[in-house]
A tleap script that builds the chain and sets N, CA, C and O, in Angstrom:
source leaprc.protein.ff14SB
mol = sequence {
  NMET ASP ASN LYS ILE ILE ILE LEU ARG GLY
  ILE ILE LEU ILE LEU ALA THR ILE ILE ILE
  ALA GLY THR ILE ARG ILE LEU ASN ASN GLY
  GLN ASN PRO LEU ALA GLU ILE GLY LYS THR
  LYS SER THR VAL TYR CILE
}
set mol.1.N position { -33.589 -23.982 16.030 }
set mol.1.CA position { -32.702 -22.868 16.388 }
set mol.1.C position { -31.386 -23.381 16.992 }
set mol.1.O position { -30.307 -22.915 16.625 }
set mol.2.N position { -31.483 -24.335 17.913 }
set mol.2.CA position { -30.280 -24.843 18.569 }
set mol.2.C position { -29.339 -25.497 17.563 }
set mol.2.O position { -28.123 -25.319 17.635 }
set mol.3.N position { -29.910 -26.262 16.616 }
set mol.3.CA position { -29.075 -26.935 15.619 }
set mol.3.C position { -28.336 -25.920 14.766 }
set mol.3.O position { -27.161 -26.119 14.459 }
set mol.4.N position { -28.995 -24.838 14.376 }
set mol.4.CA position { -28.336 -23.805 13.559 }
set mol.4.C position { -27.181 -23.181 14.319 }
set mol.4.O position { -26.123 -22.932 13.741 }
set mol.5.N position { -27.367 -22.924 15.609 }
set mol.5.CA position { -26.301 -22.320 16.421 }
set mol.5.C position { -25.104 -23.271 16.488 }
set mol.5.O position { -23.960 -22.830 16.368 }
set mol.6.N position { -25.352 -24.552 16.677 }
set mol.6.CA position { -24.269 -25.545 16.765 }
set mol.6.C position { -23.509 -25.608 15.438 }
set mol.6.O position { -22.279 -25.653 15.424 }
set mol.7.N position { -24.255 -25.611 14.313 }
set mol.7.CA position { -23.614 -25.661 12.986 }
set mol.7.C position { -22.783 -24.404 12.777 }
set mol.7.O position { -21.654 -24.488 12.294 }
set mol.8.N position { -23.319 -23.243 13.130 }
set mol.8.CA position { -22.576 -21.986 12.970 }
set mol.8.C position { -21.306 -21.992 13.811 }
set mol.8.O position { -20.254 -21.547 13.354 }
set mol.9.N position { -21.400 -22.493 15.035 }
set mol.9.CA position { -20.204 -22.585 15.891 }
set mol.9.C position { -19.144 -23.470 15.250 }
set mol.9.O position { -17.961 -23.130 15.259 }
set mol.10.N position { -19.562 -24.603 14.692 }
set mol.10.CA position { -18.625 -25.507 14.025 }
set mol.10.C position { -17.934 -24.835 12.857 }
set mol.10.O position { -16.721 -24.959 12.687 }
set mol.11.N position { -18.719 -24.111 12.039 }
set mol.11.CA position { -18.156 -23.421 10.875 }
set mol.11.C position { -17.170 -22.357 11.342 }
set mol.11.O position { -16.090 -22.219 10.767 }
set mol.12.N position { -17.531 -21.611 12.372 }
set mol.12.CA position { -16.651 -20.551 12.887 }
set mol.12.C position { -15.360 -21.163 13.422 }
set mol.12.O position { -14.280 -20.623 13.185 }
set mol.13.N position { -15.455 -22.280 14.137 }
set mol.13.CA position { -14.255 -22.939 14.670 }
set mol.13.C position { -13.340 -23.402 13.540 }
set mol.13.O position { -12.123 -23.224 13.604 }
set mol.14.N position { -13.937 -24.005 12.493 }
set mol.14.CA position { -13.144 -24.485 11.349 }
set mol.14.C position { -12.448 -23.303 10.671 }
set mol.14.O position { -11.259 -23.378 10.362 }
set mol.15.N position { -13.181 -22.218 10.439 }
set mol.15.CA position { -12.597 -21.035 9.799 }
set mol.15.C position { -11.488 -20.449 10.665 }
set mol.15.O position { -10.442 -20.049 10.154 }
set mol.16.N position { -11.716 -20.400 11.968 }
set mol.16.CA position { -10.709 -19.850 12.882 }
set mol.16.C position { -9.428 -20.677 12.833 }
set mol.16.O position { -8.329 -20.123 12.796 }
set mol.17.N position { -9.566 -22.000 12.834 }
set mol.17.CA position { -8.374 -22.862 12.799 }
set mol.17.C position { -7.625 -22.684 11.479 }
set mol.17.O position { -6.394 -22.665 11.458 }
set mol.18.N position { -8.376 -22.552 10.369 }
set mol.18.CA position { -7.736 -22.356 9.059 }
set mol.18.C position { -6.986 -21.024 9.050 }
set mol.18.O position { -5.860 -20.946 8.559 }
set mol.19.N position { -7.611 -19.980 9.592 }
set mol.19.CA position { -6.982 -18.652 9.615 }
set mol.19.C position { -5.727 -18.681 10.490 }
set mol.19.O position { -4.696 -18.124 10.112 }
set mol.20.N position { -5.808 -19.328 11.654 }
set mol.20.CA position { -4.654 -19.404 12.561 }
set mol.20.C position { -3.517 -20.181 11.896 }
set mol.20.O position { -2.360 -19.765 11.945 }
set mol.21.N position { -3.856 -21.313 11.272 }
set mol.21.CA position { -2.831 -22.109 10.581 }
set mol.21.C position { -2.209 -21.300 9.445 }
set mol.21.O position { -0.999 -21.362 9.228 }
set mol.22.N position { -3.028 -20.545 8.724 }
set mol.22.CA position { -2.526 -19.720 7.621 }
set mol.22.C position { -1.578 -18.645 8.122 }
set mol.22.O position { -0.528 -18.420 7.520 }
set mol.23.N position { -1.932 -17.974 9.218 }
set mol.23.CA position { -1.060 -16.929 9.748 }
set mol.23.C position { 0.248 -17.531 10.240 }
set mol.23.O position { 1.305 -16.926 10.062 }
set mol.24.N position { 0.201 -18.714 10.857 }
set mol.24.CA position { 1.430 -19.378 11.326 }
set mol.24.C position { 2.313 -19.714 10.121 }
set mol.24.O position { 3.530 -19.535 10.172 }
set mol.25.N position { 1.695 -20.203 9.035 }
set mol.25.CA position { 2.475 -20.532 7.832 }
set mol.25.C position { 3.134 -19.294 7.260 }
set mol.25.O position { 4.292 -19.341 6.846 }
set mol.26.N position { 2.400 -18.171 7.231 }
set mol.26.CA position { 2.970 -16.922 6.701 }
set mol.26.C position { 4.135 -16.476 7.580 }
set mol.26.O position { 5.167 -16.039 7.070 }
set mol.27.N position { 3.976 -16.584 8.887 }
set mol.27.CA position { 5.053 -16.189 9.801 }
set mol.27.C position { 6.273 -17.093 9.623 }
set mol.27.O position { 7.407 -16.648 9.806 }
set mol.28.N position { 6.047 -18.352 9.270 }
set mol.28.CA position { 7.146 -19.307 9.071 }
set mol.28.C position { 7.613 -19.341 7.618 }
set mol.28.O position { 8.258 -20.302 7.197 }
set mol.29.N position { 7.292 -18.295 6.846 }
set mol.29.CA position { 7.714 -18.195 5.446 }
set mol.29.C position { 7.213 -19.383 4.625 }
set mol.29.O position { 7.955 -19.954 3.826 }
set mol.30.N position { 5.933 -19.750 4.836 }
set mol.30.CA position { 5.293 -20.772 4.024 }
set mol.30.C position { 5.653 -22.196 4.391 }
set mol.30.O position { 5.294 -23.122 3.665 }
set mol.31.N position { 6.357 -22.401 5.505 }
set mol.31.CA position { 6.699 -23.766 5.907 }
set mol.31.C position { 5.556 -24.370 6.714 }
set mol.31.O position { 4.647 -23.664 7.150 }
set mol.32.N position { 5.614 -25.669 6.903 }
set mol.32.CA position { 4.554 -26.370 7.638 }
set mol.32.C position { 4.604 -25.979 9.115 }
set mol.32.O position { 5.636 -26.164 9.759 }
set mol.33.N position { 3.498 -25.437 9.672 }
set mol.33.CA position { 3.527 -25.007 11.077 }
set mol.33.C position { 3.792 -26.148 12.054 }
set mol.33.O position { 4.457 -25.952 13.072 }
set mol.34.N position { 3.268 -27.355 11.747 }
set mol.34.CA position { 3.486 -28.492 12.647 }
set mol.34.C position { 4.959 -28.859 12.695 }
set mol.34.O position { 5.482 -29.182 13.761 }
set mol.35.N position { 5.636 -28.812 11.547 }
set mol.35.CA position { 7.060 -29.124 11.511 }
set mol.35.C position { 7.840 -28.097 12.322 }
set mol.35.O position { 8.778 -28.441 13.041 }
set mol.36.N position { 7.446 -26.839 12.201 }
set mol.36.CA position { 8.131 -25.785 12.955 }
set mol.36.C position { 7.946 -25.983 14.456 }
set mol.36.O position { 8.886 -25.813 15.232 }
set mol.37.N position { 6.726 -26.344 14.862 }
set mol.37.CA position { 6.467 -26.575 16.287 }
set mol.37.C position { 7.325 -27.752 16.775 }
set mol.37.O position { 7.883 -27.695 17.870 }
set mol.38.N position { 7.432 -28.809 15.972 }
set mol.38.CA position { 8.259 -29.955 16.330 }
set mol.38.C position { 9.721 -29.566 16.470 }
set mol.38.O position { 10.407 -30.027 17.382 }
set mol.39.N position { 10.204 -28.705 15.554 }
set mol.39.CA position { 11.594 -28.254 15.618 }
set mol.39.C position { 11.838 -27.465 16.898 }
set mol.39.O position { 12.833 -27.681 17.591 }
set mol.40.N position { 10.926 -26.554 17.203 }
set mol.40.CA position { 11.125 -25.723 18.396 }
set mol.40.C position { 11.083 -26.585 19.647 }
set mol.40.O position { 11.866 -26.367 20.571 }
set mol.41.N position { 10.173 -27.572 19.694 }
set mol.41.CA position { 10.097 -28.457 20.864 }
set mol.41.C position { 11.382 -29.267 21.005 }
set mol.41.O position { 11.900 -29.412 22.113 }
set mol.42.N position { 11.903 -29.797 19.896 }
set mol.42.CA position { 13.111 -30.617 19.969 }
set mol.42.C position { 14.299 -29.762 20.415 }
set mol.42.O position { 15.143 -30.221 21.185 }
set mol.43.N position { 14.361 -28.519 19.930 }
set mol.43.CA position { 15.479 -27.663 20.330 }
set mol.43.C position { 15.375 -27.316 21.813 }
set mol.43.O position { 16.388 -27.223 22.505 }
set mol.44.N position { 14.145 -27.125 22.298 }
set mol.44.CA position { 13.967 -26.811 23.723 }
set mol.44.C position { 14.421 -27.987 24.578 }
set mol.44.O position { 15.083 -27.791 25.598 }
set mol.45.N position { 14.067 -29.220 24.169 }
set mol.45.CA position { 14.456 -30.391 24.954 }
set mol.45.C position { 15.966 -30.610 24.927 }
set mol.45.O position { 16.543 -31.060 25.917 }
set mol.46.N position { 16.602 -30.298 23.812 }
set mol.46.CA position { 18.063 -30.440 23.723 }
set mol.46.C position { 18.689 -29.308 24.555 }
set mol.46.O position { 19.913 -29.209 24.640 }
savepdb mol mol.pdb
quit
């Protein structure tokens, strides 16, 4: 039982990260979310 719960949690986490990354890409008009985060960080530091 414990192993199944751990596997399910892992699958849910992976799906959640994929969904979050997908929504970020859609918000950024299909651009790479990591690149956008880097751009925003660099602009903040400047």
